[in-house]
DRENPA-3360 file (N, C-alpha, C; in nm, 2 decimals, always signed):
BEGIN
1 = MTLRFGYN = +1.46/-1.94/-2.40/+1.43/-1.91/-2.26/+1.28/-1.91/-2.23 ~ +1.24/-1.92/-2.11/+1.10/-1.92/-2.07/+1.07/-1.79/-2.01 ~ +0.97/-1.72/-2.07/+0.92/-1.59/-2.02/+0.85/-1.61/-1.88 ~ +0.86/-1.51/-1.80/+0.81/-1.51/-1.67/+0.67/-1.44/-1.67 ~ +0.56/-1.51/-1.68/+0.43/-1.45/-1.69/+0.38/-1.41/-1.55 ~ +0.33/-1.29/-1.54/+0.27/-1.24/-1.41/+0.13/-1.18/-1.44 ~ +0.08/-1.13/-1.33/-0.06/-1.08/-1.33/-0.07/-0.96/-1.24 ~ -0.14/-0.85/-1.29/-0.16/-0.73/-1.21/-0.27/-0.75/-1.11;
9 = TNGFAHHR = -0.25/-0.71/-0.98/-0.35/-0.73/-0.88/-0.46/-0.63/-0.89 ~ -0.45/-0.53/-0.98/-0.57/-0.45/-1.01/-0.68/-0.53/-1.08 ~ -0.65/-0.65/-1.13/-0.75/-0.74/-1.18/-0.81/-0.83/-1.08 ~ -0.77/-0.81/-0.95/-0.82/-0.89/-0.84/-0.88/-0.79/-0.73 ~ -0.95/-0.69/-0.78/-0.99/-0.58/-0.68/-1.09/-0.63/-0.58 ~ -1.15/-0.74/-0.60/-1.25/-0.79/-0.50/-1.20/-0.91/-0.42 ~ -1.07/-0.93/-0.43/-1.01/-1.03/-0.34/-0.92/-0.97/-0.24 ~ -0.90/-1.04/-0.13/-0.79/-1.00/-0.04/-0.66/-1.02/-0.11;
17 = LSDAIDIL = -0.56/-0.93/-0.08/-0.43/-0.94/-0.15/-0.37/-1.08/-0.13 ~ -0.37/-1.13/-0.01/-0.31/-1.26/+0.02/-0.38/-1.37/-0.06 ~ -0.51/-1.36/-0.07/-0.58/-1.46/-0.15/-0.54/-1.45/-0.30 ~ -0.53/-1.33/-0.35/-0.49/-1.31/-0.49/-0.36/-1.36/-0.52 ~ -0.26/-1.34/-0.43/-0.13/-1.39/-0.45/-0.12/-1.54/-0.45 ~ -0.19/-1.60/-0.36/-0.20/-1.75/-0.36/-0.26/-1.81/-0.48 ~ -0.37/-1.74/-0.53/-0.44/-1.79/-0.65/-0.35/-1.78/-0.77 ~ -0.28/-1.67/-0.78/-0.19/-1.65/-0.90/-0.08/-1.75/-0.90;
25 = ADLGYVSV = -0.03/-1.78/-0.78/+0.08/-1.88/-0.77/+0.03/-2.02/-0.81 ~ -0.09/-2.05/-0.76/-0.16/-2.18/-0.79/-0.18/-2.20/-0.94 ~ -0.22/-2.09/-1.01/-0.24/-2.09/-1.15/-0.12/-2.10/-1.23 ~ +0.00/-2.08/-1.17/+0.13/-2.10/-1.24/+0.20/-1.97/-1.27 ~ +0.14/-1.85/-1.23/+0.22/-1.73/-1.25/+0.34/-1.72/-1.16 ~ +0.44/-1.66/-1.21/+0.57/-1.65/-1.13/+0.61/-1.51/-1.10 ~ +0.52/-1.41/-1.13/+0.54/-1.27/-1.09/+0.41/-1.21/-1.07 ~ +0.41/-1.11/-0.98/+0.29/-1.03/-0.94/+0.32/-0.88/-0.96;
33 = ALTLDVHH = +0.24/-0.81/-1.03/+0.24/-0.67/-1.04/+0.15/-0.61/-0.93 ~ +0.21/-0.56/-0.82/+0.13/-0.52/-0.71/+0.08/-0.38/-0.72 ~ -0.05/-0.36/-0.75/-0.10/-0.22/-0.76/-0.14/-0.18/-0.62 ~ -0.07/-0.09/-0.56/-0.10/-0.04/-0.42/-0.23/+0.04/-0.43 ~ -0.32/+0.01/-0.33/-0.45/+0.07/-0.34/-0.51/+0.07/-0.20 ~ -0.63/+0.13/-0.18/-0.69/+0.15/-0.05/-0.72/+0.01/+0.01 ~ -0.73/-0.09/-0.07/-0.77/-0.23/-0.02/-0.65/-0.33/-0.04 ~ -0.55/-0.29/-0.11/-0.43/-0.37/-0.13/-0.30/-0.30/-0.09;
41 = LDPYADDF = -0.26/-0.33/+0.03/-0.13/-0.28/+0.07/-0.12/-0.12/+0.07 ~ -0.22/-0.06/+0.14/-0.23/+0.09/+0.14/-0.10/+0.15/+0.20 ~ -0.02/+0.22/+0.13/+0.10/+0.28/+0.19/+0.08/+0.38/+0.30 ~ -0.05/+0.42/+0.32/-0.07/+0.52/+0.42/-0.13/+0.45/+0.55 ~ -0.15/+0.32/+0.55/-0.20/+0.25/+0.66/-0.10/+0.25/+0.78 ~ -0.15/+0.26/+0.90/-0.07/+0.26/+1.02/+0.02/+0.14/+1.03 ~ -0.02/+0.03/+0.98/+0.05/-0.10/+0.99/+0.12/-0.13/+0.86 ~ +0.15/-0.04/+0.78/+0.20/-0.06/+0.64/+0.33/-0.14/+0.65;
49 = QHQAETVR = +0.42/-0.11/+0.73/+0.54/-0.18/+0.74/+0.52/-0.33/+0.77 ~ +0.43/-0.36/+0.87/+0.40/-0.50/+0.90/+0.33/-0.57/+0.78 ~ +0.24/-0.50/+0.71/+0.18/-0.56/+0.59/+0.28/-0.59/+0.48 ~ +0.38/-0.49/+0.46/+0.48/-0.51/+0.36/+0.57/-0.64/+0.39 ~ +0.60/-0.65/+0.52/+0.69/-0.77/+0.56/+0.61/-0.90/+0.54 ~ +0.48/-0.89/+0.57/+0.39/-1.01/+0.55/+0.39/-1.05/+0.41 ~ +0.37/-0.95/+0.32/+0.37/-0.98/+0.18/+0.50/-1.03/+0.13 ~ +0.61/-0.98/+0.18/+0.74/-1.03/+0.14/+0.76/-1.17/+0.17;
57 = RQLDRRGL = +0.71/-1.21/+0.29/+0.72/-1.35/+0.33/+0.64/-1.44/+0.24 ~ +0.52/-1.39/+0.21/+0.43/-1.47/+0.12/+0.49/-1.49/-0.02 ~ +0.54/-1.38/-0.07/+0.60/-1.39/-0.20/+0.72/-1.49/-0.20 ~ +0.80/-1.48/-0.10/+0.91/-1.57/-0.09/+0.87/-1.72/-0.08 ~ +0.76/-1.74/+0.00/+0.71/-1.87/+0.02/+0.66/-1.93/-0.11 ~ +0.60/-1.85/-0.19/+0.54/-1.90/-0.31/+0.63/-1.89/-0.43 ~ +0.75/-1.84/-0.41/+0.85/-1.83/-0.52/+0.81/-1.73/-0.62 ~ +0.75/-1.61/-0.58/+0.71/-1.51/-0.68/+0.80/-1.39/-0.67;
65 = RCVIETGA = +0.83/-1.34/-0.79/+0.89/-1.20/-0.80/+0.78/-1.10/-0.81 ~ +0.81/-0.97/-0.81/+0.71/-0.87/-0.81/+0.77/-0.74/-0.87 ~ +0.67/-0.66/-0.92/+0.70/-0.52/-0.94/+0.59/-0.44/-0.87 ~ +0.62/-0.31/-0.84/+0.53/-0.22/-0.77/+0.46/-0.13/-0.88 ~ +0.33/-0.14/-0.88/+0.25/-0.06/-0.97/+0.18/+0.06/-0.90 ~ +0.18/+0.17/-0.96/+0.13/+0.29/-0.88/+0.01/+0.36/-0.95 ~ -0.07/+0.28/-1.02/-0.18/+0.34/-1.09/-0.32/+0.34/-1.02 ~ -0.32/+0.33/-0.89/-0.45/+0.33/-0.82/-0.52/+0.46/-0.86;
73 = RFLLDPFR = -0.65/+0.45/-0.88/-0.73/+0.56/-0.93/-0.76/+0.67/-0.83 ~ -0.80/+0.63/-0.71/-0.84/+0.73/-0.61/-0.77/+0.73/-0.48 ~ -0.65/+0.67/-0.48/-0.58/+0.66/-0.35/-0.54/+0.79/-0.30 ~ -0.50/+0.88/-0.38/-0.44/+1.01/-0.34/-0.55/+1.12/-0.33 ~ -0.65/+1.11/-0.41/-0.76/+1.21/-0.41/-0.89/+1.13/-0.44 ~ -0.98/+1.13/-0.34/-1.11/+1.05/-0.36/-1.20/+1.11/-0.46 ~ -1.18/+1.23/-0.51/-1.27/+1.30/-0.60/-1.22/+1.30/-0.74 ~ -1.08/+1.29/-0.76/-1.02/+1.31/-0.89/-0.94/+1.19/-0.93;
81 = KHQPTLLD = -0.97/+1.12/-1.03/-0.90/+1.00/-1.07/-0.75/+1.04/-1.11 ~ -0.66/+0.96/-1.05/-0.52/+0.97/-1.09/-0.46/+1.11/-1.06 ~ -0.52/+1.18/-0.97/-0.46/+1.31/-0.93/-0.42/+1.31/-0.78 ~ -0.33/+1.40/-0.75/-0.25/+1.49/-0.83/-0.13/+1.41/-0.89 ~ -0.07/+1.48/-0.99/+0.04/+1.41/-1.06/+0.17/+1.50/-1.05 ~ +0.28/+1.45/-1.11/+0.40/+1.53/-1.11/+0.39/+1.65/-1.21 ~ +0.28/+1.66/-1.28/+0.26/+1.77/-1.37/+0.18/+1.89/-1.31 ~ +0.13/+1.87/-1.19/+0.05/+1.97/-1.13/+0.12/+2.10/-1.11;
89 = PDADRRAV = +0.06/+2.22/-1.14/+0.13/+2.35/-1.13/+0.15/+2.38/-0.98 ~ +0.08/+2.32/-0.89/+0.10/+2.35/-0.75/+0.20/+2.26/-0.69 ~ +0.31/+2.32/-0.63/+0.42/+2.24/-0.58/+0.37/+2.15/-0.46 ~ +0.28/+2.19/-0.38/+0.23/+2.11/-0.27/+0.16/+1.99/-0.32 ~ +0.09/+2.00/-0.43/+0.02/+1.88/-0.48/+0.11/+1.79/-0.55 ~ +0.21/+1.85/-0.62/+0.32/+1.76/-0.68/+0.39/+1.68/-0.57 ~ +0.40/+1.75/-0.45/+0.47/+1.68/-0.34/+0.39/+1.56/-0.29 ~ +0.26/+1.57/-0.30/+0.18/+1.45/-0.26/+0.21/+1.33/-0.35;
97 = RLDFLRRC = +0.22/+1.35/-0.48/+0.26/+1.24/-0.57/+0.40/+1.19/-0.54 ~ +0.49/+1.29/-0.52/+0.63/+1.25/-0.49/+0.64/+1.17/-0.37 ~ +0.57/+1.21/-0.26/+0.57/+1.13/-0.14/+0.52/+0.99/-0.16 ~ +0.41/+0.98/-0.23/+0.35/+0.84/-0.26/+0.45/+0.76/-0.34 ~ +0.52/+0.81/-0.44/+0.61/+0.73/-0.52/+0.73/+0.70/-0.43 ~ +0.77/+0.78/-0.34/+0.89/+0.75/-0.25/+0.85/+0.64/-0.16 ~ +0.72/+0.64/-0.11/+0.68/+0.52/-0.03/+0.68/+0.39/-0.11 ~ +0.65/+0.41/-0.24/+0.65/+0.29/-0.33/+0.79/+0.24/-0.35;
105 = IDLGAILQ = +0.89/+0.33/-0.36/+1.03/+0.30/-0.37/+1.07/+0.22/-0.24 ~ +1.03/+0.28/-0.13/+1.07/+0.21/+0.00/+1.01/+0.07/+0.00 ~ +0.89/+0.05/-0.04/+0.83/-0.08/-0.05/+0.90/-0.17/-0.15 ~ +0.94/-0.11/-0.26/+1.02/-0.19/-0.36/+1.15/-0.24/-0.30 ~ +1.21/-0.17/-0.21/+1.33/-0.21/-0.14/+1.30/-0.33/-0.05 ~ +1.19/-0.32/+0.03/+1.15/-0.42/+0.12/+1.12/-0.55/+0.05 ~ +1.05/-0.54/-0.06/+1.00/-0.66/-0.14/+1.11/-0.71/-0.24 ~ +1.22/-0.63/-0.25/+1.32/-0.66/-0.36/+1.25/-0.67/-0.49;
113 = ADAVSFWS = +1.17/-0.57/-0.52/+1.09/-0.57/-0.65/+1.18/-0.55/-0.76 ~ +1.14/-0.60/-0.88/+1.22/-0.58/-1.00/+1.22/-0.43/-1.04 ~ +1.11/-0.36/-1.01/+1.10/-0.22/-1.05/+0.98/-0.16/-0.98 ~ +0.98/-0.03/-0.98/+0.86/+0.05/-0.94/+0.81/+0.13/-1.07 ~ +0.69/+0.10/-1.11/+0.64/+0.14/-1.24/+0.54/+0.26/-1.21 ~ +0.56/+0.37/-1.30/+0.47/+0.48/-1.28/+0.46/+0.55/-1.42 ~ +0.37/+0.66/-1.42/+0.35/+0.73/-1.55/+0.33/+0.88/-1.52 ~ +0.31/+0.95/-1.63/+0.31/+1.10/-1.62/+0.18/+1.15/-1.56;
121 = GTPESQEP = +0.07/+1.09/-1.60/-0.06/+1.15/-1.58/-0.09/+1.26/-1.68 ~ -0.21/+1.32/-1.67/-0.25/+1.42/-1.76/-0.25/+1.56/-1.69 ~ -0.21/+1.67/-1.76/-0.21/+1.80/-1.70/-0.35/+1.85/-1.68 ~ -0.36/+1.92/-1.57/-0.49/+1.98/-1.54/-0.49/+2.13/-1.57 ~ -0.38/+2.18/-1.63/-0.38/+2.33/-1.66/-0.32/+2.34/-1.80 ~ -0.36/+2.45/-1.86/-0.31/+2.48/-2.00/-0.17/+2.55/-1.99 ~ -0.07/+2.47/-2.00/+0.07/+2.53/-1.99/+0.15/+2.48/-2.11 ~ +0.25/+2.55/-2.15/+0.33/+2.51/-2.26/+0.39/+2.37/-2.24;
129 = PDILMQRL = +0.39/+2.29/-2.35/+0.44/+2.15/-2.33/+0.58/+2.14/-2.27 ~ +0.67/+2.24/-2.31/+0.81/+2.23/-2.26/+0.81/+2.25/-2.11 ~ +0.73/+2.33/-2.06/+0.72/+2.35/-1.91/+0.67/+2.23/-1.84 ~ +0.57/+2.16/-1.90/+0.52/+2.04/-1.84/+0.62/+1.93/-1.85 ~ +0.69/+1.92/-1.96/+0.79/+1.82/-1.97/+0.91/+1.84/-1.87 ~ +0.95/+1.96/-1.86/+1.06/+1.99/-1.76/+1.02/+1.96/-1.62 ~ +0.90/+2.00/-1.59/+0.85/+1.98/-1.45/+0.84/+1.83/-1.42 ~ +0.80/+1.75/-1.52/+0.80/+1.60/-1.51/+0.94/+1.55/-1.49;
137 = ADGCKRLA = +1.03/+1.59/-1.58/+1.17/+1.54/-1.57/+1.23/+1.58/-1.44 ~ +1.20/+1.69/-1.39/+1.26/+1.73/-1.25/+1.21/+1.63/-1.15 ~ +1.08/+1.60/-1.15/+1.03/+1.51/-1.05/+1.09/+1.37/-1.07 ~ +1.10/+1.33/-1.19/+1.16/+1.19/-1.22/+1.31/+1.19/-1.18 ~ +1.38/+1.29/-1.19/+1.52/+1.29/-1.15/+1.53/+1.27/-1.00 ~ +1.44/+1.34/-0.92/+1.44/+1.33/-0.78/+1.41/+1.19/-0.74 ~ +1.31/+1.13/-0.81/+1.27/+0.99/-0.78/+1.38/+0.89/-0.81 ~ +1.45/+0.92/-0.93/+1.56/+0.83/-0.97/+1.67/+0.83/-0.86;
145 = DAAAAKGV = +1.70/+0.95/-0.81/+1.80/+0.96/-0.71/+1.76/+0.88/-0.58 ~ +1.63/+0.89/-0.54/+1.58/+0.82/-0.43/+1.58/+0.67/-0.45 ~ +1.55/+0.63/-0.57/+1.55/+0.49/-0.60/+1.69/+0.43/-0.60 ~ +1.78/+0.50/-0.66/+1.92/+0.45/-0.67/+1.98/+0.44/-0.53 ~ +1.94/+0.53/-0.44/+1.99/+0.52/-0.30/+1.94/+0.39/-0.23 ~ +1.82/+0.34/-0.27/+1.76/+0.22/-0.21/+1.79/+0.10/-0.29 ~ +1.86/+0.11/-0.40/+1.89/-0.01/-0.49/+1.77/-0.05/-0.56 ~ +1.68/+0.04/-0.60/+1.55/+0.01/-0.66/+1.56/+0.07/-0.80;
153 = RLAFEPEP = +1.50/+0.01/-0.90/+1.49/+0.06/-1.04/+1.35/+0.11/-1.07 ~ +1.35/+0.22/-1.14/+1.22/+0.28/-1.19/+1.19/+0.23/-1.33 ~ +1.06/+0.22/-1.36/+1.01/+0.18/-1.49/+0.90/+0.27/-1.53 ~ +0.92/+0.37/-1.62/+0.83/+0.47/-1.66/+0.74/+0.41/-1.78 ~ +0.61/+0.43/-1.77/+0.52/+0.38/-1.86/+0.45/+0.48/-1.95 ~ +0.47/+0.49/-2.08/+0.39/+0.57/-2.17/+0.25/+0.52/-2.18 ~ +0.16/+0.61/-2.17/+0.01/+0.57/-2.17/-0.07/+0.66/-2.25 ~ -0.16/+0.60/-2.34/-0.24/+0.68/-2.42/-0.32/+0.78/-2.34;
161 = GMLIDTMP = -0.33/+0.91/-2.39/-0.41/+1.01/-2.32/-0.33/+1.09/-2.22 ~ -0.21/+1.04/-2.18/-0.13/+1.11/-2.08/-0.02/+1.20/-2.16 ~ +0.05/+1.28/-2.08/+0.15/+1.37/-2.14/+0.25/+1.28/-2.22 ~ +0.30/+1.18/-2.15/+0.39/+1.08/-2.22/+0.31/+0.97/-2.26 ~ +0.28/+0.97/-2.39/+0.19/+0.87/-2.45/+0.25/+0.78/-2.56 ~ +0.37/+0.82/-2.61/+0.43/+0.74/-2.72/+0.58/+0.72/-2.69 ~ +0.64/+0.64/-2.77/+0.78/+0.61/-2.74/+0.87/+0.73/-2.78 ~ +0.84/+0.81/-2.88/+0.92/+0.94/-2.90/+0.91/+1.03/-2.78;
169 = RYRELSER = +0.79/+1.04/-2.72/+0.78/+1.13/-2.60/+0.86/+1.06/-2.48 ~ +0.85/+0.93/-2.47/+0.94/+0.87/-2.36/+1.08/+0.89/-2.39 ~ +1.13/+0.89/-2.51/+1.27/+0.91/-2.54/+1.31/+1.05/-2.50 ~ +1.22/+1.15/-2.53/+1.25/+1.29/-2.49/+1.27/+1.30/-2.34 ~ +1.17/+1.24/-2.27/+1.18/+1.24/-2.12/+1.30/+1.17/-2.07 ~ +1.33/+1.05/-2.12/+1.44/+0.98/-2.08/+1.57/+1.05/-2.10 ~ +1.58/+1.13/-2.21/+1.71/+1.21/-2.23/+1.72/+1.32/-2.13 ~ +1.60/+1.38/-2.09/+1.61/+1.49/-2.00/+1.64/+1.44/-1.86;
177 = VDHAAFGL = +1.59/+1.32/-1.82/+1.62/+1.26/-1.69/+1.76/+1.21/-1.68 ~ +1.80/+1.14/-1.78/+1.94/+1.09/-1.80/+1.99/+1.03/-1.67 ~ +1.93/+0.92/-1.63/+1.97/+0.86/-1.50/+1.96/+0.70/-1.52 ~ +2.06/+0.64/-1.47/+2.07/+0.49/-1.49/+1.95/+0.42/-1.42 ~ +1.89/+0.48/-1.32/+1.78/+0.41/-1.25/+1.65/+0.43/-1.32 ~ +1.65/+0.51/-1.43/+1.52/+0.54/-1.50/+1.50/+0.45/-1.62 ~ +1.42/+0.35/-1.60/+1.39/+0.25/-1.71/+1.26/+0.27/-1.77 ~ +1.21/+0.16/-1.83/+1.09/+0.16/-1.91/+0.99/+0.04/-1.87;
185 = TLDVGHLH = +0.86/+0.08/-1.85/+0.76/-0.02/-1.86/+0.69/-0.01/-2.00 ~ +0.70/-0.12/-2.07/+0.64/-0.13/-2.20/+0.51/-0.20/-2.20 ~ +0.40/-0.13/-2.22/+0.27/-0.19/-2.24/+0.25/-0.22/-2.39 ~ +0.25/-0.35/-2.43/+0.24/-0.38/-2.57/+0.11/-0.34/-2.63 ~ +0.00/-0.34/-2.55/-0.13/-0.30/-2.60/-0.13/-0.15/-2.63 ~ -0.06/-0.07/-2.55/-0.06/+0.07/-2.57/+0.01/+0.10/-2.70 ~ +0.12/+0.03/-2.74/+0.18/+0.05/-2.86/+0.09/+0.02/-2.98 ~ +0.01/-0.09/-2.97/-0.09/-0.12/-3.07/-0.20/-0.02/-3.08;
193 = CTGETPIA = -0.24/+0.04/-2.96/-0.34/+0.14/-2.96/-0.30/+0.27/-3.03 ~ -0.17/+0.31/-3.01/-0.12/+0.43/-3.07/-0.06/+0.41/-3.21 ~ -0.07/+0.29/-3.26/-0.02/+0.27/-3.39/+0.13/+0.26/-3.40 ~ +0.20/+0.23/-3.29/+0.35/+0.22/-3.29/+0.39/+0.08/-3.32 ~ +0.38/+0.04/-3.44/+0.41/-0.10/-3.48/+0.51/-0.11/-3.59 ~ +0.58/-0.22/-3.61/+0.56/-0.34/-3.53/+0.62/-0.33/-3.39 ~ +0.55/-0.40/-3.30/+0.58/-0.39/-3.16/+0.72/-0.45/-3.13 ~ +0.75/-0.56/-3.20/+0.88/-0.63/-3.18/+1.00/-0.53/-3.20;
201 = EHIHVWRD = +0.99/-0.44/-3.29/+1.10/-0.35/-3.31/+1.12/-0.26/-3.19 ~ +1.02/-0.22/-3.12/+1.04/-0.13/-3.00/+1.10/-0.22/-2.89 ~ +1.06/-0.34/-2.88/+1.12/-0.43/-2.78/+1.27/-0.44/-2.80 ~ +1.32/-0.45/-2.93/+1.46/-0.46/-2.96/+1.53/-0.33/-2.93 ~ +1.47/-0.22/-2.97/+1.53/-0.08/-2.95/+1.55/-0.05/-2.81 ~ +1.45/-0.09/-2.72/+1.46/-0.05/-2.58/+1.50/-0.16/-2.49 ~ +1.56/-0.26/-2.54/+1.60/-0.38/-2.46/+1.68/-0.34/-2.34 ~ +1.77/-0.24/-2.35/+1.86/-0.21/-2.23/+1.78/-0.13/-2.13;
209 = RLRNVHIE = +1.67/-0.07/-2.16/+1.59/+0.01/-2.06/+1.47/-0.07/-2.01 ~ +1.44/-0.18/-2.07/+1.32/-0.25/-2.04/+1.32/-0.32/-1.90 ~ +1.23/-0.28/-1.81/+1.23/-0.33/-1.67/+1.10/-0.40/-1.64 ~ +0.99/-0.38/-1.72/+0.86/-0.43/-1.69/+0.78/-0.43/-1.81 ~ +0.70/-0.53/-1.83/+0.61/-0.55/-1.95/+0.47/-0.57/-1.91 ~ +0.37/-0.50/-1.97/+0.23/-0.52/-1.95/+0.18/-0.58/-2.08 ~ +0.08/-0.68/-2.07/+0.03/-0.74/-2.19/-0.12/-0.76/-2.17 ~ -0.19/-0.75/-2.28/-0.33/-0.76/-2.29/-0.37/-0.75/-2.44;
217 = DMRPGVHD = -0.49/-0.77/-2.48/-0.53/-0.75/-2.62/-0.59/-0.61/-2.63 ~ -0.59/-0.55/-2.75/-0.63/-0.42/-2.77/-0.67/-0.40/-2.92 ~ -0.74/-0.29/-2.95/-0.76/-0.25/-3.09/-0.70/-0.12/-3.12 ~ -0.66/-0.09/-3.24/-0.60/+0.04/-3.28/-0.69/+0.15/-3.24 ~ -0.63/+0.25/-3.18/-0.70/+0.38/-3.15/-0.80/+0.37/-3.03 ~ -0.81/+0.26/-2.97/-0.91/+0.24/-2.85/-0.83/+0.19/-2.73 ~ -0.82/+0.28/-2.63/-0.74/+0.24/-2.51/-0.84/+0.16/-2.42 ~ -0.86/+0.04/-2.45/-0.94/-0.05/-2.37/-0.87/-0.19/-2.36;
225 = HLMFGEGD = -0.84/-0.22/-2.23/-0.76/-0.35/-2.21/-0.86/-0.46/-2.22 ~ -0.83/-0.55/-2.32/-0.92/-0.66/-2.36/-0.86/-0.80/-2.33 ~ -0.94/-0.89/-2.30/-0.90/-1.03/-2.29/-0.84/-1.08/-2.42 ~ -0.74/-1.16/-2.41/-0.68/-1.22/-2.53/-0.78/-1.28/-2.62 ~ -0.78/-1.24/-2.75/-0.87/-1.29/-2.85/-0.99/-1.19/-2.88 ~ -1.00/-1.09/-2.79/-1.11/-0.99/-2.81/-1.06/-0.87/-2.89 ~ -0.93/-0.86/-2.91/-0.88/-0.75/-2.99/-0.82/-0.81/-3.12 ~ -0.73/-0.74/-3.18/-0.67/-0.79/-3.30/-0.52/-0.79/-3.30;
233 = MDFPPILR = -0.46/-0.81/-3.19/-0.31/-0.81/-3.18/-0.26/-0.95/-3.22 ~ -0.13/-0.94/-3.27/-0.06/-1.06/-3.31/+0.05/-1.09/-3.20 ~ +0.03/-1.19/-3.11/+0.12/-1.20/-3.00/+0.25/-1.28/-3.02 ~ +0.25/-1.38/-3.11/+0.37/-1.46/-3.13/+0.50/-1.38/-3.15 ~ +0.49/-1.28/-3.24/+0.61/-1.19/-3.27/+0.65/-1.11/-3.14 ~ +0.56/-1.07/-3.06/+0.59/-1.00/-2.94/+0.66/-1.09/-2.84 ~ +0.61/-1.20/-2.81/+0.67/-1.29/-2.72/+0.80/-1.34/-2.77 ~ +0.81/-1.36/-2.90/+0.94/-1.41/-2.96/+1.05/-1.30/-2.94;
241 = ALEDIGYA = +1.01/-1.17/-2.96/+1.10/-1.06/-2.95/+1.16/-1.06/-2.80 ~ +1.07/-1.07/-2.71/+1.11/-1.07/-2.57/+1.21/-1.18/-2.54 ~ +1.18/-1.30/-2.59/+1.27/-1.41/-2.58/+1.41/-1.38/-2.65 ~ +1.40/-1.32/-2.77/+1.52/-1.30/-2.84/+1.62/-1.20/-2.77 ~ +1.56/-1.10/-2.70/+1.65/-1.01/-2.63/+1.69/-1.06/-2.49 ~ +1.64/-1.18/-2.45/+1.68/-1.23/-2.32/+1.61/-1.16/-2.21 ~ +1.49/-1.11/-2.23/+1.42/-1.04/-2.13/+1.39/-1.13/-2.01 ~ +1.43/-1.09/-1.89/+1.42/-1.18/-1.77/+1.32/-1.13/-1.67;
249 = GGVHVELS = +1.25/-1.01/-1.70/+1.15/-0.96/-1.60/+1.02/-1.02/-1.62 ~ +0.92/-0.96/-1.55/+0.78/-1.02/-1.56/+0.71/-0.96/-1.68 ~ +0.63/-1.05/-1.74/+0.53/-1.01/-1.85/+0.40/-1.02/-1.78 ~ +0.34/-0.90/-1.75/+0.23/-0.90/-1.66/+0.10/-0.87/-1.73 ~ +0.00/-0.96/-1.72/-0.13/-0.94/-1.77/-0.20/-0.82/-1.70 ~ -0.25/-0.73/-1.77/-0.32/-0.61/-1.70/-0.47/-0.61/-1.75 ~ -0.56/-0.65/-1.67/-0.70/-0.65/-1.70/-0.78/-0.60/-1.58 ~ -0.76/-0.47/-1.55/-0.82/-0.42/-1.43/-0.97/-0.41/-1.43;
257 = RHSHDAVR = -1.04/-0.42/-1.54/-1.18/-0.42/-1.55/-1.24/-0.56/-1.55 ~ -1.16/-0.66/-1.52/-1.21/-0.80/-1.52/-1.21/-0.86/-1.38 ~ -1.21/-0.78/-1.28/-1.20/-0.83/-1.14/-1.33/-0.91/-1.10 ~ -1.44/-0.88/-1.16/-1.56/-0.95/-1.13/-1.55/-1.10/-1.17 ~ -1.46/-1.14/-1.25/-1.44/-1.27/-1.29/-1.29/-1.31/-1.29 ~ -1.23/-1.27/-1.19/-1.08/-1.26/-1.18/-1.02/-1.40/-1.20 ~ -1.06/-1.50/-1.13/-1.00/-1.63/-1.13/-1.01/-1.70/-1.27 ~ -1.13/-1.69/-1.33/-1.14/-1.75/-1.46/-1.06/-1.68/-1.57;
265 = IARQAIDF = -1.06/-1.55/-1.56/-0.99/-1.47/-1.66/-0.84/-1.49/-1.64 ~ -0.79/-1.50/-1.52/-0.64/-1.52/-1.50/-0.60/-1.66/-1.55 ~ -0.69/-1.76/-1.53/-0.66/-1.89/-1.58/-0.66/-1.89/-1.73 ~ -0.75/-1.83/-1.79/-0.76/-1.83/-1.94/-0.64/-1.75/-1.99 ~ -0.60/-1.65/-1.92/-0.48/-1.56/-1.97/-0.35/-1.64/-1.98 ~ -0.33/-1.71/-1.87/-0.20/-1.79/-1.87/-0.20/-1.90/-1.96 ~ -0.32/-1.97/-1.98/-0.33/-2.07/-2.07/-0.30/-2.02/-2.22 ~ -0.36/-1.90/-2.25/-0.33/-1.84/-2.38/-0.19/-1.81/-2.40;
273 = LRAT = -0.12/-1.75/-2.30/+0.02/-1.71/-2.32/+0.11/-1.83/-2.33 ~ +0.08/-1.94/-2.25/+0.16/-2.06/-2.26/+0.15/-2.13/-2.40 ~ +0.03/-2.12/-2.46/+0.00/-2.18/-2.58/+0.05/-2.10/-2.71 ~ +0.09/-1.97/-2.68/+0.12/-1.89/-2.79/+0.26/-1.91/-2.84;
% end
């Protein structure tokens, strides 16, 4: 089978979203990971519904699938990166994150997205791990119910430095949520960073939950998304495992710190993946 390579729009931060979508389609990508942000399809904009419908038409016209990514750094709080989260001890602040993610679910329904991807964030208070985990699971259950009602699938991403950072932690959370709409975003670089190798084994283990894949190069123990060839990852076994399980979703390049050279990097990335 042919894998569906895509690109995350957080790597096109200096482009209009419409231009980024056209560029990615012209380069041969067939999926787009849409990171909603202040400059890209802001879910709090007065004309958000109109923007969403415009993006839907463009994606359809260019033959692109999509996932919704929710990792904007300062969209919810201009002073604190990635805050508030579902871990916040304050219920009102947790509600801010829940409202944002529900808006993303609504957008996922409009765009017929493959998934809405999100993560745990980091706790801002010193509380017992079990309390934090249950608080997160409760929020995820509410989101899974909302997603199922809209025909949308969730894809939760373990991320180094966050409460849910490894696959065992994801397994614990998934068992607590216990919902068919609650799937997995697997960032293969994160697995390499945390030493959870061989990566192909995780792809096989989680094949039934896998809804979204992020890909980039990385080095062990350093959470820094690198261009292919700048780290030390071995990609052929990873791509082969995705093919072996019949994975039909997007394999999305995530290079958010390369926006200053977005077009060249996106071209090099798809050339690398096609040749691997």
